[in-house]
C-alpha positions, -999 to 999 in steps of 0.1 A, spaced: 0 0 0 13 34 -9 10 58 21 -1 94 11 7 125 31 -23 147 36 1 177 33 33 178 13 50 199 39 72 175 60 75 201 87 38 196 95 48 161 108 71 177 133 47 203 146 33 206 181 -4 213 186 -30 209 214 -30 171 209 6 163 200 19 187 226 56 178 225 65 212 239 48 202 272 70 196 302 58 160 307 65 150 271 99 168 271 110 150 303 99 116 290 117 122 257 149 133 276 148 101 297 144 79 266 170 99 246 197 92 273 194 55 266 195 58 228 226 58 206 208 72 175 174 83 162 165 47 152 172 34 187 153 63 202 123 56 180 123 19 191 126 29 228 98 54 225 76 29 207 83 2 233 77 26 262 43 37 249 33 1 239 44 -15 272 44 12 299 11 28 291 -17 2 293 -45 3 267 -74 14 289 -97 -13 275 -72 -40 285 -66 -25 320 -102 -16 327 -93 20 332 -124 42 326 -105 74 320 -104 89 285 -72 107 275 -65 124 241 -37 149 247 -2 133 245 9 149 278 -22 136 296 -16 101 282 19 101 296 10 118 329 -20 95 336 -5 64 321 -36 53 301 -52 56 267 -69 38 239 -51 33 205 -57 69 193 -44 84 226 -13 61 226 -6 71 190 -8 107 200 17 101 229 41 82 206 39 109 179 47 136 205 77 116 219 90 111 183 84 147 172 101 159 204 133 144 190 127 157 154 115 124 139 87 131 114 56 112 126 21 109 111 -11 96 125 -28 69 104 -58 46 107 -72 12 99 -109 2 97 -122 -28 115 -156 -28 133 -144 7 144 -115 28 133 -81 19 149 -53 44 153 -15 40 148 14 61 136 39 62 108 75 73 113 97 86 85 132 71 81 153 68 50 129 88 29 101 64 36 71 61 60 69 30 83 37 23 102 39 13 138 12 3 162 18 12 199 -16 -2 210 -2 -26 235 3 -64 233 -19 -90 248 -27 -126 239 -32 -126 201 -16 -92 196 21 -89 190 30 -55 176 67 -48 172 87 -18 160 100 -25 125 115 -6 96 118 -38 76 81 -47 72 50 -40 92 45 -58 126 12 -42 135 -14 -53 161 -40 -61 135 -41 -69 98 -73 -61 79 -91 -90 62 -93 -81 25 -124 -103 21 -144 -81 45 -150 -43 48 -118 -40 69 -91 -18 54 -59 2 58 -65 39 52 -35 52 31 -36 88 43 -10 100 67 -23 129 89 -2 156 105 -30 161 130 -56 137 144 -85 131 122 -115 153 133 -138 123 137 -114 107 161 -106 138 181 -142 149 185 -153 115 200 -123 115 224 -130 151 236 -167 144 240 -164 112 260 -168 115 298 -155 79 303 -145 49 283 -179 31 283 -194 62 267 -165 64 242 -170 28 232 -205 36 221 -193 66 200 -161 54 183 -161 61 146 -168 31 123 -153 48 93 -134 80 83 
């Protein structure tokens, strides 16, 4: 699948905004801790991915009822669904000048992940969090995502790489008072 940037301006995939707030103290401190362990940007990207995947539980898996959507809140509260975890990973990567996009897949509902840019190419990564039957890994040599769409169904990979969260995703996150409510309002398509 050819991934398509929704803006040709690569600097948009490094920008901070209200969601991917990599200029926030909590994000900067987490990025600095991870950067101390990394020998280069590839190692940093892997460490940031593994940190978000493993140290921040997916709220459905952990039973956490809180809804987070801003990267700094995800890191500070230590919880989030796929979209929120993607926002946190994007912020950590952008904090270290690694272009990062938000991207999506369609299953029963829309699933969120990221794409990182290395060697003039985009590589999708899924920080959702592993559990039995889910084994997402950081990879620049072929995708190791949490889920693979079934081509015989209406499941699909959306090819667009967004510099900011898709409005349909962000609006349901912001409107949800808790995860049970969010589950009822998740977008089924973009």
